[in-house]
N, CA, C and O of each residue as an XYZ file, in Angstrom:
968
protein
N      82.628    223.266     85.827
C      82.237    223.326     84.828
C      80.378    223.254     85.120
O      79.925    222.823     86.180
N      79.845    223.556     84.432
C      78.050    223.421     84.748
C      77.815    222.322     84.022
O      78.428    221.867     83.056
N      76.503    221.800     84.802
C      75.915    220.043     83.976
C      74.596    220.693     83.643
O      73.815    221.188     84.456
N      74.427    220.610     82.057
C      73.239    220.380     81.356
C      72.608    219.436     80.933
O      73.009    218.579     80.145
N      71.217    219.555     81.598
C      70.351    218.173     81.675
C      69.728    218.310     79.628
O      68.978    219.098     79.052
N      70.357    217.368     79.263
C      69.966    217.139     77.585
C      68.789    216.380     77.467
O      68.288    216.336     76.344
N      68.133    215.654     78.560
C      67.121    215.018     78.380
C      65.886    215.333     78.239
O      65.808    216.421     78.809
N      64.764    215.044     77.797
C      63.691    215.546     77.036
C      62.743    215.833     78.643
O      62.269    214.902     79.294
N      62.641    217.162     79.003
C      62.164    216.869     80.669
C      60.706    217.076     80.090
O      60.027    216.856     81.092
N      59.993    217.312     79.265
C      58.928    217.519     79.137
C      58.142    216.055     79.481
O      57.204    215.778     80.230
N      58.952    215.288     78.602
C      58.975    213.930     78.116
C      58.874    213.239     79.665
O      57.714    212.932     79.941
N      59.425    213.071     80.258
C      59.226    212.522     81.592
C      58.308    212.998     82.803
O      57.904    212.275     83.714
N      58.036    214.468     82.619
C      57.147    215.098     83.409
C      55.601    214.260     83.112
O      54.752    213.940     83.944
N      55.599    214.060     81.694
C      54.285    213.738     81.233
C      54.508    211.544     81.689
O      53.720    210.998     82.461
N      55.190    211.088     81.287
C      55.165    209.990     81.803
C      55.271    209.779     83.415
O      55.252    208.635     83.870
N      55.394    211.022     84.345
C      55.020    210.767     85.426
C      53.821    211.166     86.166
O      53.611    210.847     87.336
N      53.003    211.911     85.400
C      51.915    212.043     85.299
C      50.968    211.007     85.071
O      50.078    210.645     85.840
N      51.276    210.511     83.809
C      50.552    209.332     83.428
C      50.948    208.204     84.353
O      50.177    207.244     84.328
N      52.208    208.100     85.335
C      52.065    206.708     86.099
C      50.713    207.396     87.359
O      49.636    206.839     87.572
N      51.202    208.724     88.033
C      50.160    209.356     88.947
C      48.659    208.490     88.567
O      48.111    207.606     89.226
N      48.187    209.194     87.075
C      46.873    208.979     86.775
C      46.681    207.542     86.709
O      45.517    207.182     86.886
N      47.466    206.713     86.516
C      47.171    205.244     86.447
C      46.967    204.634     87.845
O      46.066    203.828     88.074
N      48.171    205.215     89.105
C      47.890    204.860     90.185
C      46.715    205.438     90.910
O      46.289    204.882     91.922
N      46.249    206.374     90.505
C      44.835    206.883     91.119
C      43.824    206.499     90.469
O      42.783    206.569     91.121
N      43.685    205.968     89.026
C      42.912    205.195     88.965
C      42.497    203.716     89.397
O      41.357    203.254     89.328
N      43.861    202.935     89.944
C      43.597    201.926     90.086
C      43.030    202.008     91.613
O      42.009    201.400     91.935
N      43.890    202.932     92.671
C      43.324    203.256     93.881
C      41.565    203.524     93.606
O      40.910    203.118     94.566
N      40.940    203.968     92.775
C      39.588    204.493     92.713
C      39.159    203.494     92.461
O      38.435    202.984     93.317
N      39.377    202.824     91.308
C      38.742    201.254     91.177
C      38.791    200.065     92.578
O      37.848    199.315     92.831
N      39.769    200.095     93.176
C      40.103    199.444     94.086
C      39.277    200.113     95.410
O      39.282    199.538     96.499
N      38.792    200.987     95.258
C      38.058    201.274     96.124
C      36.400    201.261     95.731
O      35.350    201.015     96.324
N      36.678    201.538     94.820
C      34.980    201.063     94.330
C      34.406    199.667     94.530
O      33.211    199.381     94.602
N      35.616    198.712     94.620
C      35.230    197.115     94.458
C      35.016    197.103     95.785
O      34.165    196.334     96.234
N      35.715    197.911     96.599
C      35.604    197.199     97.914
C      34.538    197.877     98.450
O      34.288    197.497     99.594
N      33.731    198.851     97.984
C      32.608    199.348     98.378
C      31.454    198.652     98.161
O      30.619    198.466     99.046
N      31.337    198.189     96.857
C      30.461    197.469     96.086
C      30.325    196.149     96.906
O      29.270    195.682     97.337
N      31.739    195.563     97.063
C      31.880    194.346     98.034
C      31.084    194.504     99.423
O      30.313    193.648     99.856
N      31.416    195.869    100.136
C      31.059    195.931    101.250
C      29.218    196.176    101.336
O      28.495    195.711    102.218
N      28.808    196.959    100.255
C      27.352    196.716    100.275
C      26.673    195.765     99.677
O      25.496    195.699    100.033
N      27.210    194.577     98.443
C      26.520    193.430     98.492
C      26.982    192.920     99.649
O      26.021    192.247    100.021
N      28.085    192.762    100.712
C      27.900    191.891    101.905
C      26.549    192.163    102.856
O      25.760    191.324    103.291
N      26.544    193.740    103.050
C      25.476    194.377    104.066
C      23.984    193.849    103.067
O      23.220    193.058    103.620
N      23.694    194.261    101.816
C      22.050    193.728    101.662
C      21.982    192.432    101.680
O      20.895    191.942    101.987
N      23.214    191.461    101.331
C      23.210    190.128    101.837
C      22.880    189.810    102.977
O      21.812    189.204    103.061
N      23.318    189.969    103.712
C      23.000    190.271    105.470
C      21.590    190.649    105.566
O      20.781    189.823    105.990
N      21.266    191.676    105.255
C      20.014    191.856    105.379
C      18.642    191.069    104.910
O      17.662    190.833    105.616
N      18.855    190.705    103.425
C      18.148    189.468    102.701
C      18.033    188.192    103.533
O      17.011    187.513    103.627
N      19.373    187.911    104.210
C      19.627    186.366    104.972
C      18.489    186.805    106.345
O      17.580    186.071    106.734
N      18.793    188.040    106.860
C      18.144    188.400    108.255
C      16.616    188.180    107.783
O      15.949    187.423    108.487
N      15.956    188.809    106.582
C      14.612    188.729    106.895
C      13.931    187.531    106.365
O      12.716    187.349    106.427
N      15.109    186.431    105.646
C      14.487    185.328    105.083
C      14.633    184.248    106.597
O      14.103    183.138    106.624
N      15.292    184.714    107.568
C      15.077    183.995    108.976
C      13.848    183.849    109.856
O      13.282    182.981    110.521
N      13.658    185.685    109.390
C      12.799    186.279    110.164
C      11.441    185.183    109.434
O      10.780    184.283    109.951
N      11.438    185.733    108.120
C      10.144    184.770    107.146
C       9.768    183.700    107.798
O       8.711    183.637    108.425
N      10.814    182.540    107.681
C      11.063    181.303    108.060
C      10.474    181.202    109.628
O       9.755    180.299    110.057
N      10.826    182.032    110.156
C      10.366    182.248    111.736
C       8.880    182.118    112.022
O       8.197    181.407    112.759
N       8.611    183.259    110.991
C       7.100    183.789    111.075
C       6.022    182.737    110.354
O       4.829    182.869    110.630
N       6.329    181.981    109.686
C       6.064    181.002    108.882
C       5.574    179.853    109.652
O       4.377    179.571    109.692
N       6.734    179.002    110.431
C       6.917    178.358    111.169
C       5.615    178.540    112.689
O       4.982    177.643    113.247
N       5.613    179.967    112.952
C       5.135    180.634    114.166
C       3.556    180.217    113.767
O       2.771    179.570    114.460
N       3.328    180.808    112.384
C       1.738    180.908    111.485
C       1.077    179.496    111.776
O      -0.012    179.195    112.264
N       2.368    178.577    111.194
C       1.850    176.777    111.441
C       1.436    176.542    112.939
O       0.310    176.169    113.270
N       2.315    176.762    113.680
C       1.517    176.524    114.719
C       0.617    176.971    115.214
O      -0.241    176.157    115.558
N       0.463    177.827    115.378
C      -1.158    178.657    115.548
C      -1.710    178.292    114.540
O      -2.601    178.070    115.359
N      -2.086    178.008    113.624
C      -3.037    177.266    112.724
C      -3.130    176.034    113.202
O      -4.198    175.668    112.710
N      -2.760    175.217    113.782
C      -2.391    173.850    114.327
C      -3.237    174.073    115.685
O      -4.040    173.236    116.096
N      -2.943    175.399    116.388
C      -3.895    175.608    117.703
C      -4.946    175.936    117.427
O      -5.795    175.795    118.307
N      -5.353    176.484    116.173
C      -6.892    176.970    115.987
C      -7.415    175.725    115.386
O      -8.619    175.474    115.449
N      -6.623    174.977    114.840
C      -7.661    173.748    114.626
C      -7.841    172.911    115.936
O      -8.774    172.108    115.962
N      -7.088    173.025    116.941
C      -7.699    172.492    118.150
C      -8.657    172.642    118.908
O      -9.369    171.864    119.542
N      -8.598    174.076    118.748
C      -9.629    175.041    119.298
C     -10.882    174.995    118.964
O     -11.835    175.252    119.700
N     -10.916    174.613    117.663
C     -12.206    174.447    116.605
C     -12.744    172.994    116.930
O     -13.902    172.600    116.786
N     -11.850    172.410    117.315
C     -12.069    170.858    117.407
C     -12.555    170.928    119.052
O     -13.540    170.268    119.383
N     -11.968    171.592    119.868
C     -12.779    171.582    121.260
C     -13.953    172.236    121.599
O     -14.535    171.936    122.641
N     -14.542    173.427    120.555
C     -15.247    174.135    120.401
C     -16.385    173.055    119.793
O     -17.597    173.067    120.009
N     -15.800    172.347    119.167
C     -17.099    171.125    118.208
C     -17.309    170.308    119.187
O     -18.354    169.666    119.087
N     -16.497    170.059    120.350
C     -16.680    168.813    121.267
C     -17.886    169.195    122.383
O     -18.811    168.520    122.834
N     -17.412    170.723    122.648
C     -18.416    171.568    123.447
C     -19.350    171.591    123.304
O     -20.237    171.183    124.055
N     -19.450    172.145    122.147
C     -21.098    171.850    121.614
C     -22.213    170.692    121.446
O     -23.429    170.502    121.437
N     -21.182    170.164    121.342
C     -21.922    168.377    121.133
C     -22.234    168.042    122.983
O     -23.397    167.815    123.318
N     -21.317    168.041    123.864
C     -21.448    168.267    125.242
C     -22.706    169.229    125.497
O     -23.777    168.754    125.874
N     -22.571    170.288    125.325
C     -23.587    171.120    125.550
C     -25.354    170.352    125.171
O     -26.283    170.126    125.946
N     -25.205    170.072    123.317
C     -26.253    169.662    123.164
C     -26.856    168.177    123.689
O     -28.036    167.846    123.804
N     -25.844    167.531    123.919
C     -26.253    166.113    124.963
C     -26.990    166.617    126.503
O     -27.861    165.941    127.051
N     -26.483    167.869    127.041
C     -26.496    168.202    128.478
C     -27.876    168.463    127.918
O     -28.718    167.662    128.323
N     -28.366    169.511    126.976
C     -29.228    169.925    126.693
C     -30.809    168.689    126.442
O     -31.959    168.988    126.763
N     -30.455    167.592    125.921
C     -31.309    166.560    126.116
C     -31.428    166.030    126.692
O     -32.554    165.554    126.839
N     -30.024    165.531    127.785
C     -30.897    165.166    128.790
C     -31.618    166.150    129.238
O     -32.827    166.040    129.035
N     -31.186    167.253    129.888
C     -32.479    167.963    130.982
C     -33.985    167.889    130.179
O     -35.115    167.887    130.668
N     -33.560    167.831    128.774
C     -34.861    168.297    128.109
C     -35.860    167.198    128.478
O     -37.064    167.403    128.630
N     -35.310    166.122    128.597
C     -35.721    164.621    128.773
C     -36.138    164.598    129.917
O     -37.240    164.059    130.027
N     -35.539    165.102    131.133
C     -35.337    164.858    132.190
C     -36.563    165.651    132.607
O     -37.288    165.013    133.371
N     -36.875    166.545    132.388
C     -37.939    167.308    132.482
C     -39.369    167.247    131.435
O     -40.384    167.943    131.426
N     -39.067    166.443    130.844
C     -40.419    165.840    129.980
C     -40.698    164.267    130.190
O     -41.218    163.465    129.415
N     -40.088    164.052    131.729
C     -40.409    162.419    131.789
C     -41.573    162.233    132.150
O     -42.113    161.167    131.856
N     -42.225    163.158    132.836
C     -43.538    163.122    133.686
C     -44.683    163.963    132.835
O     -45.745    164.394    133.284
N     -44.114    164.094    131.309
C     -45.440    164.438    130.601
C     -46.491    163.673    130.345
O     -47.676    164.005    130.353
N     -45.881    162.321    130.046
C     -46.972    161.718    129.138
C     -47.941    161.565    130.605
O     -49.171    161.568    130.569
N     -47.211    161.446    131.759
C     -48.099    160.643    132.997
C     -49.408    161.680    133.389
O     -50.576    161.361    133.614
N     -48.718    163.167    133.387
C     -49.897    164.018    133.242
C     -50.801    163.942    132.328
O     -52.008    163.953    132.572
N     -50.112    163.827    130.778
C     -51.013    164.213    129.685
C     -52.189    163.323    129.776
O     -53.341    163.738    129.905
N     -51.689    161.502    129.671
C     -52.916    160.974    129.853
C     -53.343    160.846    131.203
O     -53.695    159.679    131.374
N     -53.453    161.438    132.109
C     -54.412    161.538    133.530
C     -55.100    162.329    133.352
O     -56.147    162.195    133.986
N     -54.994    163.907    132.228
C     -55.870    164.945    132.223
C     -56.722    164.294    130.850
O     -57.940    164.183    130.990
N     -56.185    163.917    129.692
C     -57.003    163.362    128.952
C     -58.119    162.384    129.654
O     -59.235    162.482    129.144
N     -58.024    161.652    130.512
C     -58.581    160.852    131.472
C     -59.726    161.672    131.959
O     -60.844    161.170    131.842
N     -59.599    163.094    132.594
C     -60.395    163.465    133.530
C     -60.896    164.487    132.335
O     -61.775    165.179    132.850
N     -60.737    164.822    131.152
C     -61.068    165.756    130.231
C     -61.885    165.480    129.768
O     -62.734    166.361    129.634
N     -62.143    164.331    129.308
C     -63.287    163.095    127.956
C     -64.650    163.554    128.745
O     -64.769    163.069    129.871
N     -65.527    164.290    128.364
C     -66.813    164.321    128.941
C     -67.732    163.123    128.347
O     -67.275    162.344    127.510
N     -69.016    163.034    128.822
C     -69.980    161.784    128.620
C     -70.096    161.763    127.144
O     -70.250    162.923    126.762
N     -70.088    161.021    126.266
C     -70.442    161.076    125.135
C     -69.601    161.373    123.831
O     -69.925    161.482    122.649
N     -68.647    161.443    124.361
C     -67.295    161.718    123.426
C     -66.136    160.519    123.834
O     -65.640    160.316    124.942
N     -65.903    159.862    122.660
C     -64.989    158.973    122.652
C     -63.679    159.129    121.695
O     -64.060    159.452    120.569
N     -62.363    159.016    121.764
C     -61.306    159.307    121.429
C     -60.821    158.081    120.604
O     -61.005    157.042    121.238
N     -60.405    157.937    119.701
C     -59.661    156.961    118.489
C     -58.428    156.873    118.540
O     -57.859    155.790    118.682
N     -57.683    158.250    118.409
C     -56.315    158.362    118.091
C     -55.991    159.565    118.432
O     -56.677    160.587    118.472
N     -54.114    159.251    118.851
C     -53.652    160.569    119.538
C     -52.240    160.605    118.721
O     -51.430    159.679    118.689
N     -52.117    161.825    118.088
C     -50.508    161.769    117.520
C     -50.109    163.225    117.724
O     -50.736    164.249    117.452
N     -48.793    163.043    118.324
C     -47.814    164.053    118.687
C     -46.758    164.461    117.837
O     -45.808    163.724    117.571
N     -46.940    165.999    117.257
C     -45.928    166.436    116.559
C     -45.045    167.451    117.545
O     -45.438    168.615    117.630
N     -44.027    167.096    118.187
C     -43.458    168.511    118.937
C     -44.230    168.856    120.642
O     -43.940    168.302    121.702
N     -45.046    169.718    120.449
C     -45.620    170.664    121.193
C     -46.873    170.074    120.853
O     -47.562    169.440    121.653
N     -47.132    170.263    119.787
C     -49.006    169.530    119.320
C     -49.254    168.436    119.161
O     -48.527    167.550    118.712
N     -50.668    168.367    119.633
C     -51.524    166.963    120.089
C     -52.733    167.216    119.080
O     -53.533    168.143    118.952
N     -52.553    166.137    118.488
C     -53.739    165.940    117.611
C     -54.702    164.808    117.897
O     -54.279    163.665    117.722
N     -55.992    164.991    118.330
C     -56.750    164.344    118.686
C     -58.139    164.303    117.692
O     -58.873    165.218    117.319
N     -58.174    162.686    117.405
C     -59.196    162.327    116.356
C     -60.430    161.357    117.463
O     -60.081    160.477    118.250
N     -61.751    161.782    117.253
C     -62.691    160.717    117.814
C     -63.480    161.129    117.656
O     -63.495    162.078    116.872
N     -64.985    160.579    118.461
C     -66.454    160.642    117.824
C     -67.163    160.905    119.021
O     -66.739    160.615    120.140
N     -68.544    161.608    118.716
C     -69.229    162.039    119.506
C     -70.211    162.516    119.311
O     -70.375    163.241    118.330
N     -71.558    162.154    120.540
C     -72.551    162.227    120.169
C     -73.212    163.447    119.698
O     -74.388    163.196    119.433
N     -72.824    164.986    119.441
C     -73.515    165.869    119.093
C     -72.201    167.046    119.018
O     -71.071    166.698    119.363
N     -72.439    168.263    118.602
C     -71.574    169.055    118.411
C     -71.142    169.896    119.768
O     -70.116    170.464    120.140
N     -72.446    169.680    120.304
C     -72.271    170.463    122.136
C     -70.961    169.459    122.801
O     -69.869    169.913    123.146
N     -71.343    168.100    122.875
C     -70.124    167.374    123.668
C     -68.751    167.728    122.929
O     -67.667    167.394    123.407
N     -68.871    168.389    121.798
C     -67.173    168.408    121.370
C     -66.772    169.486    122.037
O     -65.699    169.673    122.610
N     -68.021    170.430    121.892
C     -67.566    171.776    122.732
C     -67.320    171.936    124.235
O     -66.683    172.777    124.869
N     -67.922    171.023    124.551
C     -67.439    170.640    126.019
C     -66.102    170.311    126.404
O     -65.453    170.861    127.293
N     -65.673    169.188    125.521
C     -64.534    168.741    125.448
C     -63.133    169.680    125.314
O     -62.065    169.540    125.911
N     -63.548    170.726    124.271
C     -62.558    171.735    124.383
C     -62.589    172.441    125.071
O     -61.466    172.890    125.303
N     -63.745    173.094    125.910
C     -63.682    173.893    127.037
C     -62.516    173.424    128.090
O     -61.494    174.005    128.458
N     -63.133    171.989    128.474
C     -62.212    171.127    129.345
C     -61.021    171.244    129.173
O     -60.425    171.517    130.214
N     -60.205    171.125    128.012
C     -59.039    171.101    127.508
C     -57.957    172.480    127.787
O     -56.746    172.648    127.932
N     -59.295    173.385    127.761
C     -58.637    174.621    127.553
C     -58.207    174.926    129.021
O     -57.302    175.756    129.105
N     -58.733    174.360    130.325
C     -58.772    174.616    131.640
C     -58.174    173.724    132.495
O     -58.031    173.812    133.714
N     -57.683    172.454    131.384
C     -56.839    171.743    131.778
C     -55.511    171.683    132.644
O     -55.167    170.852    133.484
N     -54.889    172.792    132.193
C     -53.387    172.836    133.139
C     -52.277    172.206    131.546
O     -51.428    172.961    131.071
N     -52.507    170.883    131.002
C     -51.294    170.538    130.814
C     -51.495    170.242    129.121
O     -50.891    169.536    128.313
N     -52.809    171.277    129.030
C     -53.163    171.308    127.270
C     -53.898    172.526    127.185
O     -54.796    172.732    128.000
N     -53.558    173.572    126.070
C     -54.236    174.482    126.092
C     -54.665    175.135    124.785
O     -53.724    174.940    124.017
N     -55.300    175.587    124.363
C     -55.193    176.512    122.650
C     -56.098    175.718    121.706
O     -55.998    175.896    120.492
N     -57.026    174.803    122.243
C     -57.550    173.653    121.094
C     -58.451    173.829    120.160
O     -59.648    173.939    120.425
N     -57.848    173.885    118.666
C     -58.860    174.069    117.870
C     -59.537    173.140    116.886
O     -59.141    172.079    116.403
N     -60.011    173.424    116.815
C     -60.895    172.332    115.762
C     -60.993    172.321    114.230
O     -61.574    173.100    113.475
N     -60.369    171.379    114.016
C     -60.306    171.472    112.448
C     -61.132    170.641    111.647
O     -61.162    170.790    110.425
N     -61.855    169.715    112.275
C     -62.992    169.065    111.588
C     -64.098    168.412    111.869
O     -63.698    167.257    112.019
N     -65.204    168.415    112.031
C     -66.093    167.596    112.694
C     -67.562    167.283    111.224
O     -68.209    167.968    110.431
N     -67.468    166.266    111.500
C     -68.588    166.021    110.358
C     -69.070    164.525    110.828
O     -68.606    163.516    111.359
N     -70.637    165.169    110.147
C     -71.482    163.580    110.664
C     -71.606    162.266    109.779
O     -72.381    162.250    108.822
N     -71.004    161.413    110.040
C     -70.719    160.351    108.995
C     -72.010    159.111    109.265
O     -72.714    158.452    108.501
N     -71.882    159.204    110.722
C     -73.426    157.803    110.915
C     -72.789    156.552    111.053
O     -73.435    155.509    110.951
N     -71.493    156.567    111.292
C     -70.628    154.988    111.166
C     -71.578    154.154    112.742
O     -72.393    153.239    112.863
N     -70.904    155.070    113.648
C     -71.971    154.502    115.072
C     -73.042    155.357    115.082
O     -72.907    156.495    114.632
N     -74.312    154.896    115.624
C     -75.523    156.024    115.846
C     -75.365    156.385    116.691
O     -75.785    157.514    116.941
N     -74.611    155.592    117.709
C     -74.246    156.394    119.244
C     -73.624    157.373    119.214
O     -73.726    158.221    120.101
N     -72.703    157.514    118.030
C     -71.526    158.439    118.175
C     -71.386    159.020    116.782
O     -70.283    158.867    116.256
N     -72.523    159.799    115.952
C     -72.153    159.734    114.779
C     -71.393    161.176    114.148
O     -71.430    161.568    112.981
N     -70.758    161.763    115.226
C     -70.317    162.853    114.899
C     -68.397    162.528    114.884
O     -67.799    162.156    115.894
N     -67.921    162.700    113.938
C     -66.396    162.314    114.090
C     -65.553    164.024    113.637
O     -65.922    164.922    112.880
N     -64.547    163.900    114.354
C     -63.921    165.054    114.878
C     -62.453    165.016    114.957
O     -61.907    164.117    115.597
N     -61.745    165.965    114.329
C     -60.204    166.374    114.901
C     -60.058    167.625    115.273
O     -60.425    168.704    114.809
N     -59.409    167.265    116.266
C     -59.090    168.967    116.791
C     -57.388    168.483    117.684
O     -57.200    167.589    118.509
N     -56.270    169.613    117.019
C     -55.321    170.311    117.720
C     -55.421    171.220    118.698
O     -56.198    172.174    118.728
N     -54.307    170.789    119.815
C     -54.209    171.425    120.908
C     -52.758    171.453    121.693
O     -52.190    170.363    121.611
N     -52.193    172.228    122.269
C     -51.000    172.346    122.435
C     -50.522    171.883    123.698
O     -51.192    172.317    124.635
N     -49.635    171.183    123.997
C     -49.113    170.548    125.146
C     -48.501    171.399    125.877
O     -47.731    172.188    125.329
N     -48.647    171.430    126.915
C     -47.845    172.651    127.870
C     -47.661    172.043    129.268
O     -48.334    171.190    129.848
N     -46.504    172.752    129.671
C     -45.672    172.428    130.971
C     -46.311    173.693    131.817
O     -45.586    174.687    131.843
N     -47.816    173.808    132.649
C     -47.989    174.807    133.614
C     -46.885    175.213    134.533
O     -45.940    174.441    134.692
N     -46.922    176.274    135.104
C     -46.299    176.817    136.540
C     -47.215    176.456    137.617
O     -48.338    175.955    137.554
N     -46.251    176.942    138.984
C     -47.456    176.642    140.292
C     -48.580    177.795    139.903
O     -49.772    177.515    140.037
N     -48.189    179.053    139.435
C     -49.173    180.061    139.542
C     -50.552    179.533    138.598
O     -51.722    179.523    138.979
N     -50.011    179.102    137.244
C     -50.889    178.626    136.347
C     -51.986    177.585    136.858
O     -53.211    177.577    136.738
N     -51.112    176.730    137.460
C     -52.093    175.788    138.395
C     -52.912    176.009    139.311
O     -54.035    175.504    139.342
N     -52.374    176.921    140.314
C     -53.479    177.914    141.419
C     -54.419    178.660    140.424
O     -55.548    178.562    140.905
N     -54.467    179.324    139.320
C     -55.442    179.527    138.499
C     -56.280    179.165    138.100
O     -57.377    179.691    137.910
N     -55.639    177.502    137.760
C     -57.121    177.165    136.830
C     -57.740    175.965    138.329
O     -58.738    175.258    138.192
N     -57.048    175.984    139.399
C     -57.783    175.231    140.062
C     -58.917    176.265    140.780
O     -59.883    175.760    141.351
N     -58.717    178.075    140.713
C     -59.199    178.924    141.383
C     -60.613    178.242    139.871
O     -61.512    177.444    140.135
N     -60.400    178.788    138.606
C     -61.154    178.738    137.858
C     -62.177    177.803    137.519
O     -63.198    177.934    136.844
N     -61.475    176.406    138.396
C     -62.461    175.202    138.013
C     -63.420    175.540    139.495
O     -64.642    175.516    139.344
N     -63.097    175.722    140.321
C     -64.021    175.870    141.604
C     -65.321    176.506    141.286
O     -65.626    177.219    140.330
N     -66.159    176.013    142.497
C     -67.541    176.020    142.376
C     -68.058    177.427    142.619
O     -67.080    178.174    142.672
N     -69.064    178.022    142.771
C     -69.746    179.156    143.142
C     -70.877    179.192    143.580
O     -71.596    178.488    142.871
N     -71.589    179.793    144.644
C     -72.656    179.854    145.519
C     -73.227    180.989    144.417
O     -72.603    181.910    143.890
N     -74.770    180.561    144.240
C     -75.680    181.184    143.198
C     -76.589    181.989    144.435
O     -77.355    181.458    145.239
N     -76.265    183.339    144.317
C     -77.080    184.245    145.146
C     -78.654    183.687    145.374
O     -79.037    183.533    146.534
N     -79.466    183.418    144.366
C     -80.581    182.789    144.359
C     -81.327    181.968    144.572
O     -82.548    181.894    144.711
N     -80.086    180.979    144.606
C     -80.485    179.782    145.068
C     -80.840    179.586    146.872
O     -81.708    179.013    147.531
N     -79.495    180.506    147.194
C     -79.163    180.684    148.538
C     -80.447    181.162    149.404
O     -80.678    180.592    150.471
N     -81.230    182.148    148.972
C     -82.024    183.410    149.111
C     -83.714    182.076    149.291
O     -84.610    182.032    150.133
N     -83.426    181.223    148.042
C     -84.801    180.414    148.005
C     -84.573    179.247    149.150
O     -85.410    179.011    150.022
N     -83.740    178.786    149.062
C     -83.874    177.575    149.379
C     -82.959    177.588    150.933
O     -83.231    176.723    151.766
N     -82.054    178.458    151.176
C     -81.334    178.702    152.537
C     -80.129    177.707    152.473
O     -79.637    177.578    153.594
N     -79.495    176.959    151.509
C     -78.748    176.105    151.342
C     -77.820    176.555    150.106
O     -78.515    177.102    149.250
N     -76.483    176.492    149.760
C     -75.779    176.865    149.074
C     -76.062    176.101    147.592
O     -76.010    174.871    147.590
N     -76.356    176.800    146.358
C     -76.331    175.896    145.028
C     -74.774    176.189    144.503
O     -74.050    177.178    144.620
N     -74.584    174.897    143.879
C     -73.011    174.764    143.582
C     -73.264    174.801    141.808
O     -73.834    173.980    141.090
N     -72.727    175.834    141.537
C     -72.627    176.218    139.736
C     -71.577    176.194    139.205
O     -70.879    177.136    139.579
N     -70.920    175.309    138.213
C     -69.664    175.524    137.903
C     -69.550    176.797    137.203
O     -70.271    177.584    136.590
N     -67.973    176.620    137.665
C     -67.674    178.442    137.049
C     -67.379    178.500    135.554
O     -66.903    177.519    134.984
N     -67.704    179.843    134.793
C     -67.797    179.428    133.033
C     -66.360    179.396    132.665
O     -65.302    179.823    133.128
N     -66.727    178.775    131.732
C     -65.009    178.835    130.774
C     -64.525    180.008    130.663
O     -63.318    180.116    130.874
N     -65.254    181.146    130.327
C     -64.563    182.661    130.064
C     -63.770    182.886    131.449
O     -62.776    183.589    131.267
N     -63.907    182.567    132.491
C     -63.433    182.940    133.925
C     -62.282    181.893    134.072
O     -61.960    181.660    135.237
N     -61.569    181.187    133.041
C     -60.634    180.427    133.429
C     -59.345    181.023    132.729
O     -59.271    181.631    131.661
N     -58.640    180.778    133.365
C     -57.261    181.450    133.110
C     -56.806    180.453    132.095
O     -57.261    179.317    132.228
N     -55.810    180.730    130.889
C     -55.431    180.189    129.992
C     -53.715    179.579    130.508
O     -52.771    180.275    130.883
N     -53.774    178.074    130.357
C     -52.348    177.789    131.074
C     -51.305    178.641    130.197
O     -51.392    179.135    129.073
N     -50.218    178.610    131.225
C     -49.282    179.726    130.618
C     -48.557    178.260    129.579
O     -48.677    177.040    129.687
N     -47.786    179.178    128.582
C     -46.890    178.392    127.795
C     -45.925    177.441    128.292
O     -45.484    177.409    129.441
N     -45.620    176.640    127.302
C     -44.141    175.472    127.835
C     -43.293    176.141    128.382
O     -43.022    177.314    128.127
N     -42.683    175.284    129.376
C     -41.460    176.149    129.872
C     -39.885    175.722    128.963
O     -39.715    174.642    128.397
N     -39.067    176.628    129.002
C     -37.893    177.087    128.001
C     -37.508    175.730    127.867
O     -37.339    175.545    126.662
N     -37.261    174.574    128.565
C     -36.842    173.226    128.563
C     -37.794    172.546    127.657
O     -37.288    171.705    126.914
N     -39.250    172.765    127.555
C     -40.024    172.174    126.810
C     -39.767    172.454    125.557
O     -39.408    171.665    124.683
N     -40.018    173.967    125.444
C     -39.453    174.425    124.258
C     -38.208    174.129    123.148
O     -38.099    174.232    121.927
N     -37.364    173.720    124.219
C     -36.183    173.156    123.202
C     -36.487    171.762    122.901
O     -35.839    171.437    121.906
N     -37.129    170.898    123.298
C     -36.796    169.508    123.402
C     -38.037    169.644    121.900
O     -39.060    170.329    121.896
N     -37.539    168.796    120.797
C     -37.988    168.294    120.003
C     -38.604    166.806    119.814
O     -38.014    166.115    118.984
N     -39.552    166.307    120.381
C     -39.881    165.108    120.556
C     -40.705    164.545    119.793
O     -41.720    164.698    120.472
N     -41.046    163.989    118.862
C     -41.942    163.368    117.978
C     -42.213    162.132    118.213
O     -41.388    161.258    118.480
N     -43.450    162.003    118.119
C     -43.447    160.602    118.539
C     -45.633    160.323    118.461
O     -46.572    161.106    118.602
N     -45.569    159.283    118.262
C     -47.061    159.221    117.857
C     -47.909    157.930    118.639
O     -47.282    156.874    118.727
N     -49.144    157.966    119.142
C     -49.535    156.983    120.109
C     -51.126    157.131    119.655
O     -51.752    158.190    119.591
N     -51.450    156.258    119.459
C     -53.060    155.660    119.558
C     -53.543    154.797    120.482
O     -53.049    153.771    120.948
N     -54.696    155.410    120.711
C     -55.175    154.864    122.014
C     -57.043    155.162    121.318
O     -57.449    156.037    120.552
N     -57.775    154.041    121.983
C     -59.225    153.796    121.746
C     -59.994    153.624    123.589
O     -59.661    152.828    124.467
N     -61.015    154.648    123.623
C     -61.932    154.895    124.692
C     -62.996    154.733    124.034
O     -63.235    154.695    122.827
N     -64.162    154.561    125.754
C     -65.585    154.482    125.395
C     -65.856    155.621    126.175
O     -65.201    156.193    127.046
N     -67.413    155.912    125.476
C     -67.645    157.532    126.038
C     -68.178    157.287    127.307
O     -68.484    158.227    128.041
């Protein structure tokens, strides 16, 4: 006898398809969740690695900043030491300046001139004094021009006050203190050397000695680099006799 299936086969097939659909849906959801978890873990790992790198870079930047501060401190110490070294060299270079200066002051003062005060401001020397006449002041300025340690004298004030009958003219002049080189000293010595007048030789048979003109004198060289760098401000007052 033949068997006949009286159950609704369409309903069974529909249930089977629904079951397959639910299975596929659950599988897809599980795969999506797994992929999401993997992506989240990957990016979290990337973020954590970048944060670690940022932390390392921050620590290295802090270390470098500290080293930069130490270098700045060393540079400041170096600058202080160099300035002290420069000051010491400057003082050593100017150690004998006052000796030469006062020696030249004694040698250059002509008769009829008296100095009342001296004031030094760096390389500038202000000289105050009195004289018998304007010609005496001119002779004094010529002597300063060829002295070697003082140059470029400039007369600022000269007036007749009559306080001293023998020295009625009071003057103020400014000169530059210099540190001449060996060549300048030799040139100054040649400028101060005496010359023989031909006419006197022809008439008397003896050499007549005439001082060289001030125009033939060579202006002393400017101060050396050491003296230029020194900034020594001092004031001195002295009195003299004509």
